[in-house]
C-alpha positions as CSV (number, residue, x, y, z in Angstrom):
1,M,-5.3,-65.9,-15.6
2,Y,-8.0,-68.6,-15.4
3,L,-9.0,-71.6,-17.4
4,H,-11.6,-70.9,-20.1
5,G,-15.1,-71.0,-18.5
6,M,-13.8,-70.5,-15.0
7,T,-14.7,-67.6,-12.8
8,A,-12.3,-66.0,-10.3
9,P,-12.8,-67.0,-6.7
10,S,-14.3,-64.4,-4.4
11,S,-11.4,-64.6,-1.9
12,Y,-7.8,-65.7,-1.7
13,E,-8.7,-69.0,-0.1
14,G,-7.5,-71.9,-2.2
15,R,-4.9,-69.9,-4.1
16,I,-1.3,-71.0,-3.9
17,L,0.1,-68.0,-5.8
18,D,-1.5,-64.7,-6.8
19,I,0.5,-62.1,-8.6
20,K,-1.0,-58.8,-9.7
21,H,0.7,-56.2,-11.8
22,A,4.2,-57.2,-10.8
23,T,7.5,-55.8,-12.2
24,I,10.4,-58.0,-11.4
25,Y,14.1,-57.3,-12.0
26,R,17.1,-59.7,-11.9
27,G,20.1,-57.4,-11.6
28,D,19.6,-54.7,-14.1
29,T,17.4,-56.8,-16.3
30,C,13.6,-56.3,-16.2
31,V,12.3,-59.9,-16.6
32,F,8.6,-59.1,-16.0
33,E,6.6,-55.9,-16.4
34,D,3.0,-55.8,-15.2
35,L,2.8,-59.6,-14.7
36,S,-0.4,-61.1,-13.4
37,F,-0.7,-64.8,-12.7
38,V,-2.8,-67.1,-10.4
39,L,-2.2,-70.7,-9.4
40,E,-5.0,-72.5,-7.6
41,E,-4.9,-75.5,-5.4
42,D,-5.6,-78.7,-7.3
43,Q,-5.0,-76.9,-10.6
44,H,-2.1,-78.8,-12.1
45,T,-0.3,-76.3,-14.4
46,A,2.6,-76.3,-16.9
47,V,4.5,-73.1,-17.7
48,L,6.1,-73.7,-21.1
49,G,8.6,-71.5,-22.8
50,P,12.0,-71.2,-24.4
51,N,15.2,-70.3,-22.5
52,G,15.1,-66.7,-21.4
53,A,11.3,-66.6,-21.1
54,G,11.3,-65.9,-17.3
55,K,10.5,-69.4,-16.1
56,S,13.3,-69.6,-13.6
57,T,12.3,-66.2,-12.2
58,I,8.9,-67.5,-11.3
59,L,10.6,-70.3,-9.4
60,K,12.9,-67.8,-7.6
61,L,9.9,-65.7,-6.7
62,L,8.2,-68.7,-5.1
63,A,11.4,-69.5,-3.2
64,G,11.7,-66.0,-2.0
65,E,15.0,-65.4,-3.8
66,V,13.7,-62.4,-5.9
67,H,11.0,-59.8,-5.2
68,A,8.7,-57.5,-7.1
69,M,9.4,-53.8,-7.3
70,P,7.2,-51.9,-4.7
71,S,4.1,-50.3,-6.3
72,D,0.6,-49.3,-5.2
73,T,-0.9,-51.5,-7.9
74,T,1.4,-54.6,-7.2
75,S,0.5,-57.4,-4.9
76,I,1.9,-60.9,-4.4
77,R,0.2,-63.4,-2.2
78,L,1.5,-66.9,-1.3
79,F,-1.1,-69.2,0.2
80,G,-3.3,-66.1,0.7
81,E,-0.7,-64.1,2.6
82,E,0.9,-60.9,1.5
83,Q,3.6,-61.2,4.1
84,W,5.1,-64.5,4.9
85,N,8.1,-66.3,6.5
86,V,10.1,-67.7,3.6
87,W,10.9,-70.8,5.6
88,D,7.2,-71.5,6.3
89,I,6.4,-71.2,2.6
90,R,9.2,-73.5,1.7
91,R,7.7,-76.1,4.0
92,R,4.5,-76.0,2.0
93,L,6.3,-76.3,-1.3
94,G,8.4,-79.2,-2.6
95,M,10.8,-77.9,-5.2
96,V,13.0,-79.9,-7.6
97,S,15.1,-77.9,-10.0
98,H,17.8,-78.7,-12.6
99,D,20.1,-76.1,-10.8
100,L,19.5,-77.8,-7.4
101,Q,20.9,-81.0,-8.8
102,H,24.3,-79.4,-9.4
103,Q,24.5,-77.7,-6.1
104,Y,24.9,-80.8,-3.9
105,M,28.3,-81.7,-2.6
106,E,29.6,-85.0,-4.0
107,Q,30.2,-86.7,-0.7
108,V,26.7,-86.2,0.7
109,T,24.8,-89.5,1.0
110,G,21.3,-90.2,-0.3
111,L,19.7,-90.2,3.1
112,K,21.3,-86.8,3.9
113,V,20.0,-85.4,0.6
114,V,16.5,-86.4,1.6
115,L,16.8,-85.1,5.2
116,S,18.0,-81.7,4.0
117,G,14.5,-81.2,2.7
118,Y,13.3,-80.5,6.3
119,Y,15.5,-77.4,6.3
120,S,15.5,-76.5,2.6
121,S,19.3,-76.7,2.8
122,I,21.9,-78.1,0.5
123,G,23.1,-81.1,2.6
124,T,22.8,-81.4,6.3
125,Y,24.7,-79.6,9.1
126,G,25.7,-80.2,12.7
127,H,23.3,-77.6,14.1
128,Q,20.3,-79.3,12.4
129,Q,18.3,-81.8,14.5
130,F,16.5,-84.8,13.1
131,S,14.1,-86.8,15.2
132,Y,13.5,-90.6,14.9
133,A,10.3,-89.7,13.1
134,H,12.2,-87.5,10.6
135,I,14.6,-90.2,9.8
136,A,11.9,-92.9,9.6
137,R,9.9,-90.7,7.2
138,A,13.0,-90.1,5.0
139,H,13.5,-93.9,4.7
140,S,9.8,-94.4,4.0
141,V,9.8,-91.8,1.1
142,M,13.0,-93.3,-0.3
143,E,11.4,-96.8,-0.3
144,D,8.2,-95.4,-2.0
145,L,10.4,-94.0,-4.8
146,G,12.4,-97.2,-5.2
147,I,15.6,-95.7,-3.9
148,G,16.0,-97.3,-0.5
149,F,19.3,-98.8,-1.8
150,L,20.7,-95.2,-2.1
151,T,20.6,-94.5,1.6
152,D,24.4,-94.7,2.1
153,R,25.5,-94.1,-1.5
154,R,27.5,-90.9,-2.2
155,Y,25.7,-88.4,-4.4
156,A,28.6,-88.4,-6.9
157,A,28.3,-92.2,-7.3
158,M,24.6,-92.0,-8.3
159,S,23.3,-91.9,-11.9
160,T,21.5,-88.7,-13.0
161,G,18.2,-90.5,-12.6
162,E,19.1,-91.7,-9.1
163,Q,20.1,-88.1,-8.2
164,R,16.8,-86.8,-9.5
165,R,14.8,-89.3,-7.5
166,C,16.7,-88.4,-4.4
167,L,15.8,-84.7,-5.0
168,L,12.2,-85.7,-5.5
169,A,12.3,-87.5,-2.1
170,R,13.9,-84.4,-0.6
171,A,11.0,-82.4,-1.9
172,L,8.4,-84.8,-0.6
173,V,9.9,-85.7,2.8
174,H,8.2,-82.8,4.8
175,G,4.7,-83.5,3.2
176,P,4.2,-80.4,1.1
177,S,0.9,-79.8,-0.6
178,V,2.5,-78.4,-3.8
179,L,5.3,-79.9,-6.0
180,V,7.2,-77.4,-8.1
181,L,9.2,-79.1,-10.9
182,D,11.8,-77.4,-13.1
183,E,12.5,-79.4,-16.3
184,P,12.3,-82.7,-14.2
185,T,13.6,-85.1,-16.8
186,S,16.4,-83.1,-18.3
187,G,19.4,-85.3,-18.7
188,L,17.5,-88.6,-18.2
189,D,17.4,-91.4,-20.7
190,L,14.1,-92.7,-22.0
191,T,13.5,-95.4,-19.3
192,A,14.4,-93.0,-16.5
193,T,12.2,-90.3,-18.0
194,F,9.2,-92.6,-18.2
195,H,9.8,-93.9,-14.7
196,Y,10.2,-90.4,-13.2
197,L,7.1,-89.0,-14.8
198,D,5.1,-92.1,-13.6
199,L,6.2,-91.3,-10.1
200,V,5.1,-87.7,-10.5
201,R,1.7,-88.8,-11.8
202,G,1.3,-91.0,-8.8
203,Y,1.7,-88.1,-6.5
204,M,-0.7,-86.0,-8.5
205,R,-3.3,-88.8,-8.0
206,K,-2.6,-88.6,-4.3
207,G,-3.6,-85.0,-4.1
208,K,-0.3,-83.1,-4.7
209,T,-0.8,-79.9,-6.8
210,V,2.0,-79.8,-9.5
211,L,3.5,-76.7,-11.1
212,L,5.7,-77.8,-13.9
213,V,8.1,-75.3,-15.5
214,T,9.8,-76.6,-18.7
215,H,10.6,-76.1,-22.3
216,H,10.1,-79.8,-23.0
217,I,6.6,-80.6,-24.2
218,H,7.0,-84.3,-23.6
219,E,7.3,-83.7,-19.8
220,I,3.7,-82.5,-19.5
221,P,1.6,-85.4,-18.0
222,P,-2.0,-86.0,-19.1
223,E,-3.2,-84.9,-15.7
224,I,-2.1,-81.4,-16.3
225,R,-5.0,-79.5,-17.9
226,R,-3.8,-75.9,-17.8
227,V,-0.8,-74.7,-19.9
228,V,0.7,-71.2,-19.8
229,L,2.9,-70.1,-22.7
230,L,5.6,-67.7,-21.6
231,K,8.0,-65.8,-23.9
232,K,10.3,-62.9,-23.0
233,G,8.5,-62.1,-19.8
234,K,5.0,-62.1,-21.4
235,I,2.2,-64.6,-21.1
236,L,1.2,-65.4,-24.7
237,Q,-1.5,-68.0,-23.9
238,D,-3.1,-69.4,-20.7
239,G,-5.9,-71.9,-20.7
240,E,-7.0,-75.5,-21.4
241,K,-4.1,-77.7,-22.7
242,K,-6.0,-78.8,-25.7
243,A,-6.6,-75.3,-26.8
244,V,-3.2,-73.9,-25.9
245,L,-1.0,-76.6,-27.4
246,S,-1.5,-76.1,-31.1
247,D,0.9,-76.1,-34.0
248,K,0.5,-72.3,-34.4
249,N,0.9,-71.4,-30.8
250,L,4.0,-73.4,-30.3
251,S,5.5,-72.2,-33.6
252,D,5.0,-68.6,-32.4
253,L,6.4,-69.5,-28.9
254,F,9.6,-71.1,-30.2
255,D,10.1,-69.1,-33.4
256,C,10.3,-72.2,-35.5
257,R,7.8,-74.3,-37.4
258,V,6.4,-76.9,-35.0
259,V,4.0,-79.8,-35.6
260,L,2.4,-81.5,-32.6
261,A,1.9,-85.2,-32.2
262,C,-0.4,-86.6,-29.5
263,A,-0.9,-90.1,-28.1
264,N,-2.5,-91.3,-24.8
265,G,-2.7,-87.7,-23.5
266,W,1.0,-87.0,-24.1
267,Y,2.2,-84.4,-26.6
268,Q,5.5,-84.3,-28.6
269,A,6.8,-81.5,-30.8
270,L,8.1,-82.4,-34.3
271,P,9.8,-80.2,-36.8
272,G,7.4,-78.7,-39.3
């Protein structure tokens, strides 16, 4: 899908993700049937939908954890390639998910959380090697995010917001071009939410492409122009944020009466 008024590129150059006519199962459940979806570089995009819409399956597809059913009409390309090394792809993506936050062992320190981003692992292990440059980079990213004081703190002793910023540093440490965020402010209080979203906006201004997957409308920063509404494995709407985010569209998406409020480029859903 493309923004209204845009034309499809003539090649795969500049595309992060290109899915054509994909059918995807998780276990015995068909999550997507005949899914087509394109994500371009520098096209900040929010995928918005209720629980069960298929949002997490898109993330697992990016991470190489699920695959489409083989078919003559199906193709999936990541960064223009139909065949790829999953570890190479993960180095080009920085992923932060709500699930990831609960997978870390309690005793892992903040620095090791960040260093694990080099290997896309949960924590660090003895066989992994980190150069002086790797460690210096990890310290630098932590300082940039205001969490330098968490270097030696155990993960279990951090607040939810501190854990989330450590995971953002983990996603950024290897210099990815794309940030993939899954409900990034879930569980954060108001101050931590505002601070975290401000950090994300800063990296968008620095040239990182952001794919935001959420059911929280208030998480969508003003810089995101494209919104995709996803429900039960189907794309209901895909286009300019101002056109897609309407009372009717969101009421249909969430099966309840929704009234939108907007201020300074931010949106919030209110009960109708």
